[in-house]
Backbone as JSON, one array per atom type, in Angstrom:
{
  "sequence": "MYNEDKKRNDMRVVQTRLNPEHATTVNADPSNPCSYAQRYAQTNDLALGGAQFRIMNWEIQDTEKCIEMKTRYEGTTTCTADMKDLDDAVMITFPAGALISCLNGECLKCDEDGRYRYQSGAWQPKVRAFRTRKIEVHVDPYGRDKRDYYEVLRALARLIGNGNDRAFCQTYPEACK",
  "N": [[12.74, -17.05, -18.53], [9.66, -16.58, -17.45], [8.43, -18.78, -15.07], [5.79, -20.46, -13.9], [6.2, -21.67, -11.8], [8.05, -19.85, -10.42], [6.8, -17.31, -10.54], [5.01, -18.08, -8.61], [6.43, -18.67, -6.35], [7.3, -16.17, -5.5], [4.31, -15.04, -5.36], [4.03, -16.68, -3.05], [6.16, -15.31, -1.65], [5.6, -12.64, -1.07], [3.01, -12.34, -0.22], [3.12, -13.4, 2.42], [4.57, -11.64, 3.71], [2.82, -9.47, 3.56], [1.72, -6.34, 5.82], [0.47, -7.3, 9.01], [-0.5, -5.1, 10.72], [0.74, -1.88, 11.13], [1.72, 0.9, 12.56], [1.89, 4.49, 12.15], [2.85, 7.85, 13.14], [2.5, 10.87, 12.6], [3.15, 14.79, 12.8], [2.18, 16.96, 11.77], [2.15, 19.82, 12.12], [4.85, 21.24, 13.42], [4.55, 23.23, 15.8], [2.38, 23.15, 16.34], [0.67, 21.89, 19.23], [-1.63, 19.91, 18.68], [-1.69, 19.26, 16.3], [-1.58, 16.37, 14.14], [-1.61, 13.16, 13.26], [-2.45, 9.78, 13.11], [-2.23, 6.72, 12.08], [-3.3, 3.54, 11.15], [-3.19, 0.71, 9.49], [-2.87, -1.15, 6.51], [-2.35, -4.01, 4.07], [-4.94, -6.41, 2.69], [-5.52, -8.18, 1.62], [-3.98, -9.31, -1.72], [-4.1, -9.4, -4.69], [-2.82, -11.08, -7.56], [-3.22, -12.0, -10.71], [-3.19, -13.46, -13.87], [-3.95, -11.14, -16.03], [-4.98, -9.15, -14.62], [-5.09, -7.08, -11.8], [-5.62, -6.62, -8.09], [-6.4, -5.13, -4.82], [-6.42, -4.99, -1.32], [-6.84, -2.54, 0.97], [-7.03, -1.6, 4.63], [-7.87, 0.11, 7.08], [-7.33, 2.79, 9.79], [-7.65, 5.9, 10.9], [-6.64, 8.35, 13.35], [-7.0, 11.96, 13.33], [-6.1, 15.19, 14.85], [-5.29, 15.53, 18.08], [-5.82, 17.39, 20.37], [-9.49, 17.39, 21.69], [-11.32, 19.06, 20.48], [-10.79, 18.99, 17.88], [-11.2, 16.31, 16.91], [-11.18, 14.03, 14.62], [-11.71, 10.94, 13.31], [-11.6, 8.25, 11.12], [-12.48, 5.04, 10.08], [-11.83, 2.78, 7.47], [-12.1, 0.55, 3.73], [-10.73, -0.24, 1.23], [-10.65, -1.11, -1.88], [-8.89, -1.84, -4.94], [-8.44, -2.2, -8.56], [-6.56, -3.07, -11.39], [-5.59, -2.45, -15.08], [-2.76, -5.47, -15.58], [-1.03, -4.53, -17.13], [-1.14, -1.81, -17.16], [0.05, -0.83, -14.92], [2.96, 0.21, -13.48], [5.73, -1.32, -13.01], [8.04, -0.81, -12.1], [8.61, -0.33, -8.76], [7.91, 2.02, -5.89], [9.99, 2.23, -3.05], [8.29, 2.73, 0.25], [8.47, 4.12, 2.92], [7.24, 4.51, 6.32], [7.08, 1.55, 5.8], [6.43, -0.41, 3.03], [5.55, -0.39, 0.26], [5.37, 1.73, -2.89], [2.46, 1.27, -5.66], [2.5, 2.28, -8.64], [0.43, 3.9, -11.62], [1.57, 3.67, -15.28], [0.15, 5.07, -17.36], [-2.1, 7.64, -16.51], [-5.21, 7.43, -14.68], [-5.28, 4.51, -13.83], [-5.98, 2.83, -11.68], [-9.0, 1.55, -10.16], [-11.08, 1.9, -8.12], [-12.79, 1.56, -4.58], [-14.36, 2.57, -1.87], [-15.19, 1.75, 1.29], [-16.2, 3.1, 4.01], [-16.22, 4.32, 7.14], [-16.59, 7.55, 9.22], [-16.21, 10.34, 11.82], [-17.06, 12.89, 14.01], [-15.6, 14.37, 16.16], [-17.11, 12.97, 18.5], [-19.5, 12.8, 18.02], [-21.87, 10.76, 15.83], [-21.05, 8.25, 13.86], [-21.11, 8.6, 10.51], [-21.26, 7.47, 7.29], [-19.13, 6.82, 4.81], [-18.68, 6.1, 1.7], [-17.56, 5.39, -1.65], [-16.87, 5.53, -4.91], [-13.6, 6.33, -6.94], [-11.53, 6.86, -9.21], [-7.55, 6.49, -9.32], [-3.82, 7.12, -9.47], [-2.29, 5.9, -7.86], [-1.15, 3.63, -5.43], [-0.74, 2.01, -2.0], [1.09, -0.78, -0.7], [0.99, -2.45, 1.97], [3.47, -3.48, 3.43], [5.66, -5.75, 6.15], [7.96, -4.9, 8.06], [9.49, -5.51, 10.23], [11.01, -7.97, 9.31], [13.62, -10.58, 8.72], [15.71, -9.09, 8.41], [17.14, -6.05, 6.17], [17.84, -6.96, 4.04], [16.05, -8.63, 2.96], [13.27, -7.19, 3.41], [13.65, -5.69, 1.24], [13.96, -7.86, -0.69], [11.23, -8.91, -1.17], [9.77, -6.46, -2.06], [11.01, -7.02, -4.6], [10.19, -8.98, -5.59], [7.31, -8.41, -5.99], [7.6, -6.37, -7.67], [8.82, -7.73, -9.6], [6.35, -9.87, -10.35], [4.74, -8.32, -11.01], [6.01, -7.23, -13.36], [6.0, -9.5, -14.96], [7.94, -10.78, -14.72], [10.22, -9.98, -15.03], [12.53, -7.32, -12.78], [14.2, -5.51, -14.09], [13.7, -2.48, -14.08], [12.88, -1.72, -11.19], [15.65, -2.51, -10.37], [17.19, -0.66, -11.1], [16.09, 1.29, -10.4], [16.9, 1.34, -7.39], [19.44, 0.38, -6.77], [20.6, -0.75, -4.55], [19.22, -2.74, -3.41], [19.44, -4.53, -5.11], [21.61, -5.74, -5.27]],
  "CA": [[11.88, -17.07, -18.61], [9.17, -16.19, -15.94], [7.7, -19.99, -15.49], [4.85, -20.45, -13.25], [7.13, -21.76, -10.24], [8.89, -18.8, -9.96], [5.63, -16.39, -10.39], [4.61, -18.63, -7.34], [7.37, -18.17, -5.43], [7.24, -14.13, -5.83], [3.61, -14.42, -4.63], [4.58, -16.23, -1.55], [6.91, -14.06, -0.79], [4.66, -11.57, -1.3], [1.75, -12.77, 0.65], [3.39, -13.59, 3.59], [5.16, -10.26, 4.69], [1.87, -8.18, 4.18], [1.7, -5.67, 6.56], [-0.53, -7.22, 9.73], [-1.03, -3.47, 11.44], [1.57, -1.2, 11.03], [0.82, 2.33, 12.59], [2.6, 5.45, 11.48], [2.04, 9.29, 13.52], [2.52, 12.36, 11.82], [3.25, 15.92, 12.87], [2.19, 17.71, 10.44], [2.47, 21.6, 12.26], [5.19, 20.94, 15.02], [4.49, 24.58, 16.82], [0.76, 23.06, 17.18], [0.67, 20.27, 19.38], [-2.86, 19.4, 18.57], [-1.78, 19.14, 15.03], [-0.63, 15.21, 14.35], [-2.27, 12.35, 12.74], [-1.97, 8.24, 13.69], [-2.68, 6.13, 11.01], [-3.16, 1.8, 11.27], [-2.89, 0.0, 8.35], [-2.2, -2.84, 6.25], [-2.84, -4.61, 2.84], [-5.47, -7.4, 3.67], [-5.09, -8.42, 0.05], [-3.25, -8.64, -3.02], [-3.99, -10.53, -6.21], [-2.26, -10.94, -9.22], [-3.39, -13.33, -11.29], [-3.42, -13.68, -14.95], [-3.81, -9.64, -16.85], [-5.26, -8.41, -14.04], [-4.07, -6.85, -10.74], [-6.4, -6.22, -6.93], [-5.57, -4.81, -3.79], [-7.71, -4.33, -0.65], [-5.85, -1.99, 1.89], [-7.7, -1.21, 5.65], [-7.38, 1.08, 7.71], [-7.99, 4.05, 10.85], [-6.65, 7.23, 11.16], [-6.86, 9.14, 14.06], [-6.64, 13.42, 13.43], [-6.13, 16.2, 15.78], [-5.54, 14.85, 19.57], [-6.89, 17.75, 21.27], [-10.84, 16.74, 21.55], [-12.66, 19.56, 19.84], [-10.48, 19.01, 16.76], [-10.62, 15.09, 16.9], [-12.12, 12.96, 13.78], [-11.93, 8.93, 13.52], [-11.65, 7.44, 10.05], [-12.19, 3.21, 9.59], [-13.06, 1.99, 6.11], [-11.49, -0.13, 3.39], [-10.07, 0.3, -0.34], [-10.16, -1.95, -2.85], [-8.14, -1.58, -6.1], [-8.39, -3.19, -9.33], [-6.05, -2.43, -12.8], [-5.19, -4.47, -15.37], [-1.56, -5.4, -15.14], [-0.27, -4.38, -18.32], [-1.58, -0.7, -17.13], [0.63, -0.82, -14.1], [4.29, 0.36, -13.91], [7.01, -2.41, -12.84], [9.6, -0.01, -11.14], [8.14, -0.15, -7.68], [9.02, 3.07, -5.65], [9.68, 2.33, -1.58], [7.77, 3.95, 0.87], [8.85, 4.57, 4.43], [8.27, 3.22, 7.05], [7.36, -0.26, 5.53], [5.52, -0.47, 2.07], [5.78, -0.07, -1.65], [4.15, 2.09, -3.76], [2.49, 1.02, -6.92], [1.67, 3.4, -9.98], [0.08, 3.69, -13.37], [2.24, 3.96, -16.25], [-0.38, 6.33, -17.9], [-3.42, 7.87, -15.93], [-5.4, 6.92, -13.32], [-5.82, 3.19, -14.07], [-6.47, 1.88, -10.37], [-10.68, 1.87, -10.49], [-11.17, 2.14, -6.33], [-14.16, 1.62, -4.19], [-14.03, 3.01, -0.5], [-16.47, 1.37, 2.27], [-15.75, 3.44, 5.48], [-16.94, 5.67, 7.95], [-16.03, 8.61, 10.09], [-17.16, 10.68, 12.89], [-16.21, 14.09, 14.85], [-15.06, 14.34, 17.58], [-17.57, 11.91, 19.77], [-20.41, 12.49, 17.73], [-22.27, 9.69, 15.2], [-20.36, 7.81, 12.55], [-20.98, 8.8, 9.07], [-20.68, 6.79, 6.35], [-17.91, 7.32, 3.41], [-18.88, 5.2, 0.55], [-17.33, 6.0, -3.15], [-16.15, 4.91, -6.28], [-13.13, 6.53, -7.46], [-10.08, 5.96, -9.71], [-6.02, 7.1, -8.49], [-2.79, 6.49, -10.46], [-0.83, 5.25, -7.31], [-1.56, 2.59, -4.59], [-0.23, 1.62, -1.48], [1.14, -1.85, -0.5], [2.05, -2.01, 3.37], [4.75, -4.34, 4.29], [6.02, -6.31, 6.79], [9.42, -3.96, 7.84], [10.12, -6.2, 10.51], [11.34, -9.4, 8.91], [14.81, -11.09, 9.15], [16.51, -7.46, 8.06], [16.24, -5.15, 5.22], [17.49, -7.64, 2.46], [14.75, -9.57, 3.25], [12.28, -6.55, 3.08], [14.29, -5.08, -0.48], [13.24, -9.17, -1.39], [9.68, -8.5, -0.96], [9.41, -5.51, -3.06], [11.49, -7.08, -5.99], [9.3, -10.15, -5.93], [6.23, -7.49, -6.46], [8.19, -5.37, -8.86], [8.69, -9.29, -10.94], [5.07, -10.0, -10.66], [4.02, -7.1, -12.01], [6.68, -7.08, -15.1], [6.36, -10.9, -15.78], [9.64, -11.22, -14.18], [11.41, -8.85, -14.7], [12.89, -6.77, -12.12], [14.67, -4.41, -13.98], [12.97, -0.81, -13.43], [13.04, -1.58, -9.9], [16.8, -2.37, -9.72], [17.92, 0.94, -11.84], [15.9, 2.62, -9.31], [17.01, 0.82, -6.0], [20.65, -0.27, -6.85], [20.8, -1.65, -3.3], [17.61, -3.64, -3.34], [19.69, -5.84, -5.88], [23.14, -6.12, -5.25]],
  "C": [[11.27, -17.11, -17.14], [8.58, -17.51, -15.67], [6.54, -19.44, -14.17], [5.5, -21.01, -11.57], [7.68, -20.44, -9.64], [7.76, -17.48, -9.61], [5.07, -17.09, -8.77], [5.18, -18.66, -6.29], [7.08, -16.87, -4.81], [5.84, -14.19, -5.21], [3.44, -14.92, -3.26], [5.23, -15.82, -0.49], [6.42, -13.14, -0.4], [3.77, -11.24, 0.18], [2.6, -13.14, 2.14], [4.29, -12.86, 4.22], [4.24, -8.92, 4.18], [1.26, -8.02, 5.19], [0.6, -6.16, 7.68], [-0.79, -6.08, 10.23], [0.37, -3.26, 11.3], [1.06, 0.39, 11.55], [2.31, 3.29, 12.5], [1.92, 6.63, 12.14], [3.19, 10.71, 13.29], [2.44, 13.21, 12.74], [2.92, 16.78, 12.27], [2.19, 19.35, 10.96], [3.11, 21.39, 13.95], [4.95, 21.94, 15.55], [3.12, 24.2, 17.14], [0.71, 21.72, 17.97], [-0.34, 19.41, 19.73], [-3.12, 18.91, 16.85], [-1.14, 17.77, 14.92], [-1.58, 14.48, 13.8], [-1.55, 11.02, 13.15], [-2.78, 7.68, 12.7], [-1.65, 4.59, 10.89], [-3.27, 1.39, 10.26], [-2.68, -0.94, 7.54], [-2.84, -3.52, 5.16], [-2.87, -5.74, 3.03], [-5.21, -8.63, 2.45], [-4.93, -8.44, -1.0], [-3.59, -9.86, -3.53], [-2.96, -9.85, -7.14], [-1.65, -12.3, -9.89], [-4.03, -12.95, -13.25], [-3.14, -12.0, -15.8], [-4.95, -8.94, -15.62], [-4.88, -8.4, -12.36], [-5.73, -5.91, -9.22], [-5.8, -6.63, -5.94], [-6.52, -4.53, -2.67], [-6.56, -3.87, 1.3], [-7.08, -1.39, 3.23], [-7.07, -0.43, 5.9], [-8.19, 2.19, 8.6], [-6.65, 5.03, 10.87], [-7.87, 8.01, 12.26], [-6.21, 11.11, 13.66], [-7.1, 14.41, 14.84], [-5.93, 15.42, 17.25], [-6.02, 15.54, 20.39], [-8.56, 17.55, 20.38], [-11.54, 17.44, 20.48], [-12.17, 19.37, 18.56], [-10.56, 17.19, 15.8], [-11.4, 14.48, 15.58], [-11.31, 11.53, 13.63], [-12.14, 8.69, 11.71], [-11.85, 5.91, 10.58], [-12.56, 3.28, 7.99], [-11.22, 0.93, 5.57], [-11.1, 0.5, 1.8], [-9.6, -0.44, -1.0], [-10.3, -1.44, -4.29], [-8.63, -2.36, -7.07], [-7.73, -2.55, -10.4], [-5.59, -3.62, -13.55], [-3.68, -4.15, -15.41], [-0.57, -4.75, -16.42], [0.04, -2.27, -18.08], [-0.66, -0.11, -16.16], [2.22, -0.37, -14.52], [5.43, -0.84, -13.11], [8.07, -1.65, -11.75], [8.59, 0.61, -9.34], [8.69, 0.72, -6.52], [8.78, 2.07, -3.77], [9.2, 3.44, -0.74], [7.76, 3.62, 2.14], [7.62, 5.18, 5.49], [8.55, 1.45, 6.86], [5.97, -0.09, 4.3], [6.32, -0.34, 1.01], [4.44, 0.55, -2.47], [4.07, 1.97, -5.65], [1.88, 1.95, -7.96], [1.26, 2.94, -11.43], [1.31, 4.21, -13.78], [1.45, 5.58, -16.87], [-2.08, 6.74, -17.09], [-3.66, 7.84, -14.6], [-5.91, 5.5, -14.16], [-6.39, 2.31, -13.19], [-7.94, 2.3, -10.28], [-10.33, 1.25, -8.58], [-12.54, 2.1, -6.12], [-13.77, 1.76, -2.8], [-15.24, 2.68, 0.42], [-15.6, 1.79, 3.91], [-16.47, 4.32, 5.81], [-16.06, 6.71, 9.06], [-16.83, 9.56, 10.78], [-15.99, 12.05, 13.62], [-16.15, 13.84, 15.85], [-15.74, 13.03, 18.95], [-18.98, 11.71, 19.31], [-20.59, 11.21, 17.0], [-21.49, 9.12, 13.85], [-21.42, 8.26, 11.48], [-20.53, 7.91, 7.72], [-19.73, 7.23, 5.1], [-17.76, 6.2, 2.79], [-18.52, 6.1, -1.03], [-16.7, 5.02, -3.86], [-14.7, 6.08, -6.92], [-11.91, 5.86, -8.74], [-8.66, 7.13, -9.14], [-5.44, 6.48, -9.16], [-2.06, 6.02, -9.37], [-1.39, 4.69, -5.84], [-0.38, 2.13, -3.48], [-0.27, 0.29, -0.68], [1.52, -1.88, 0.85], [2.58, -3.36, 3.41], [5.4, -4.83, 5.29], [7.73, -5.53, 7.6], [9.67, -4.72, 8.87], [10.58, -7.73, 10.24], [13.13, -9.16, 9.63], [15.6, -9.47, 9.14], [16.52, -7.12, 6.78], [16.99, -5.32, 3.75], [16.27, -7.94, 2.19], [13.39, -8.89, 3.12], [12.46, -6.31, 1.78], [13.6, -6.69, -1.56], [11.89, -9.53, -1.73], [9.15, -7.35, -1.76], [9.83, -5.99, -4.65], [11.02, -7.88, -6.15], [8.09, -9.38, -6.42], [6.89, -6.69, -7.64], [8.15, -6.72, -9.97], [7.28, -9.27, -11.08], [4.57, -8.83, -11.35], [4.97, -7.38, -13.58], [6.73, -8.29, -15.03], [7.23, -10.96, -16.04], [10.42, -10.85, -14.49], [11.52, -7.26, -13.81], [14.05, -5.73, -12.69], [14.29, -2.94, -13.77], [13.34, -0.86, -12.38], [14.33, -1.74, -9.63], [17.66, -1.22, -10.53], [17.61, 1.46, -10.24], [16.58, 2.75, -8.06], [18.61, -0.05, -6.62], [21.07, -1.64, -5.84], [20.29, -2.17, -3.04], [18.47, -4.81, -4.45], [21.16, -6.75, -6.36], [23.07, -8.27, -4.59]]
}
């Protein structure tokens, strides 16, 4: 039985390992030295209470390192969903995170509040409401070891699955040994 003590412990494990800030660099086209994106992202808030799920992600993204193509984006995205609509088979994403998906359709209701600019021009707002079927949770990959990272993702799966991590363990048996 998944009692309140176990749930609080799993929430504590997840909350203490939310990513403080993680940078990734991707070269979309290796033949083009200007084609790249650098992204700093973190999960600022994650709440799994009762029947509701809420997450807030913050992100800065720079694209194209050649000045004539440079774009910068900064913003936060906050999403909510009913817990019953989320898949407890949390997917591992690299370099550091987990992907939470909807069981059916676009169950995540999101609000984006950001801004962007081209080259060194003026900032333009990017504010929108949208629905999606997946959201990334950024966790700290630099914990004690890989087992510690797996335990964070397994705790997240249990929180979504009301104590059940069977789907996660079937997908990633090495994480549940």
